N, CA and C of each residue as an Amber inpcrd file, in Angstrom:
protein
   153
  37.4660000 -14.2480000 -10.4900000  36.5670000 -13.6110000  -9.5460000
  37.2620000 -12.4110000  -8.9060000  38.5450000 -12.5800000  -8.5750000
  39.2750000 -11.5010000  -7.9100000  39.3270000 -10.2590000  -8.7790000
  39.5610000 -10.4300000 -10.0760000  39.6440000  -9.2750000 -10.9770000
  38.3100000  -8.5430000 -11.0680000  37.2130000  -9.2980000 -11.0530000
  35.8970000  -8.6700000 -11.1010000  35.6690000  -7.8170000  -9.8520000
  35.9960000  -8.3780000  -8.6890000  35.8190000  -7.6300000  -7.4500000
  36.7250000  -6.4040000  -7.4230000  37.9310000  -6.5460000  -7.9380000
  38.8720000  -5.4290000  -7.9860000  38.3130000  -4.3030000  -8.8540000
  37.7370000  -4.6510000  -9.9930000  37.1490000  -3.6640000 -10.8920000
  35.9840000  -2.9510000 -10.2250000  35.1020000  -3.7030000  -9.5920000
  33.9490000  -3.0990000  -8.9200000  34.3870000  -2.2260000  -7.7430000
  35.4240000  -2.6420000  -7.0360000  35.9330000  -1.8440000  -5.9050000
  36.4820000  -0.5100000  -6.4070000  37.2670000  -0.5600000  -7.4610000
  37.8430000   0.6720000  -8.0200000  36.7610000   1.5960000  -8.5690000
  35.6860000   1.0180000  -9.0880000  34.5810000   1.8190000  -9.6340000
  33.6670000   2.3640000  -8.5380000  33.8730000   1.8970000  -7.3020000
  33.0430000   2.3590000  -6.1980000  31.7550000   1.5860000  -6.0150000
  31.6000000   0.5080000  -6.7540000  30.3840000  -0.3060000  -6.6430000
  30.3880000  -1.1670000  -5.3810000  31.5630000  -1.6590000  -4.9920000
  31.7130000  -2.4560000  -3.7760000  32.6050000  -1.6930000  -2.8210000
  32.2840000  -1.7500000  -1.5310000  33.1810000  -1.1570000  -0.5410000
  33.9770000  -2.2730000   0.1480000  34.9540000  -1.8860000   0.9380000
  35.8300000  -2.8630000   1.5900000  35.0490000  -3.7980000   2.5030000
  34.0310000  -3.2850000   3.1730000  33.2350000  -4.1170000   4.0760000
  32.5020000  -5.2210000   3.3080000  31.9920000  -4.8920000   2.1350000
  31.3040000  -5.8900000   1.3160000  32.2670000  -6.9970000   0.8920000
  33.4730000  -6.6110000   0.5070000  34.4660000  -7.6030000   0.0900000
  34.8900000  -8.4620000   1.2780000  35.0520000  -7.8430000   2.4600000
  35.3910000  -8.6130000   3.6720000  34.2890000  -9.6270000   3.9740000
  33.0360000  -9.2030000   3.8640000  31.9050000 -10.0850000   4.1000000
  31.9410000 -11.2690000   3.1310000  32.2270000 -10.9810000   1.8690000
  32.2830000 -12.0380000   0.8550000  33.3880000 -13.0390000   1.1740000
  34.5530000 -12.5530000   1.5510000  35.6720000 -13.4500000   1.8860000
  35.3060000 -14.3180000   3.0880000  34.7150000 -13.7020000   4.0860000
  34.4550000 -14.4010000   5.3460000  33.2770000 -15.3770000   5.2690000
  32.1790000 -14.9600000   4.6320000  30.9510000 -15.7520000   4.7020000
  30.5790000 -16.4700000   3.4040000  31.3100000 -16.2330000   2.3300000
  30.9870000 -16.8930000   1.0670000  32.2460000 -17.5300000   0.4700000
  32.7690000 -18.5740000   1.1220000  34.0240000 -19.1750000   0.6600000
  33.9230000 -19.7940000  -0.7340000  32.7270000 -20.0760000  -1.2140000
  32.5700000 -20.6580000  -2.5440000  33.0680000 -19.7180000  -3.6410000
  33.1540000 -18.4180000  -3.3450000  33.6530000 -17.4690000  -4.3330000
  35.1690000 -17.5330000  -4.4700000  35.8390000 -18.1960000  -3.5420000
  37.2600000 -18.4410000  -3.6630000  38.1640000 -17.2660000  -3.3290000
  37.6450000 -16.2380000  -2.6910000  38.4850000 -15.1060000  -2.2880000
  39.0940000 -15.3830000  -0.9200000  40.3080000 -14.9120000  -0.6980000
  41.0110000 -15.1180000   0.5660000  41.3110000 -13.7650000   1.1990000
  41.7190000 -13.7630000   2.4690000  42.1300000 -12.4980000   3.0840000
  43.2590000 -11.8070000   2.3090000  44.1400000 -12.5710000   1.6870000
  45.2000000 -11.9510000   0.8790000  44.6120000 -11.2670000  -0.3560000
  43.5730000 -11.8540000  -0.9290000  42.8940000 -11.2000000  -2.0530000
  42.2610000  -9.8950000  -1.5950000  41.6480000  -9.9200000  -0.4110000
  41.0590000  -8.7030000   0.1560000  42.1080000  -7.5990000   0.2370000
  43.2870000  -7.9400000   0.7470000  44.3540000  -6.9450000   0.8960000
  44.8140000  -6.4320000  -0.4620000  44.8800000  -7.3160000  -1.4600000
  45.2950000  -6.8870000  -2.7930000  44.2400000  -5.9910000  -3.4430000
  42.9730000  -6.3360000  -3.2920000  41.8940000  -5.5710000  -3.9130000
  41.7500000  -4.1960000  -3.2760000  41.7310000  -4.1540000  -1.9380000
  41.4320000  -2.8990000  -1.2450000  42.6690000  -2.0890000  -0.8770000
  43.8160000  -2.7340000  -0.8030000  45.0200000  -2.0360000  -0.3510000
  45.0420000  -1.8360000   1.1560000  44.1250000  -2.5040000   1.8560000
  44.0260000  -2.4150000   3.3160000  44.4050000  -3.7620000   3.9240000
  44.8710000  -3.7210000   5.1680000  45.1240000  -4.9710000   5.8890000
  43.8100000  -5.6380000   6.2400000  43.8510000  -6.9690000   6.3550000
  42.6770000  -7.7300000   6.7870000  42.3380000  -7.3010000   8.2070000
  41.0910000  -6.9100000   8.4760000  40.7340000  -6.4530000   9.8250000
  40.9020000  -7.5540000  10.8700000  41.4120000  -7.1790000  12.0100000
  41.5580000  -8.1330000  13.1110000  40.1880000  -8.3290000  13.7510000
  39.9110000  -9.5800000  14.1010000  38.6420000  -9.8980000  14.7580000
  38.6980000  -9.4100000  16.2050000  37.6320000  -8.8020000  16.6430000
  37.5670000  -8.3520000  18.0340000  36.7800000  -9.3650000  18.8360000
  37.3040000  -9.6840000  19.9930000  36.6330000 -10.6310000  20.8810000
  35.3440000 -10.0190000  21.4090000  34.2880000 -10.8010000  21.3870000
  33.0040000 -10.3460000  21.9310000  32.6840000 -11.2230000  23.1230000
  32.8620000 -10.6700000  24.3150000  32.6010000 -11.4620000  25.5240000
  31.5360000 -10.8120000  26.3490000
């Protein structure tokens, strides 16, 4: 799954936000925050407190 997402990211089909959403809200796909960092080359975004 990670290789597929990496290919789509490099092709411009998926953006970093889409991959972050997949990691966070669709755990059945098996992607982790470390996979996000490997695919996008970006650090995992820090969650901001909403009060």
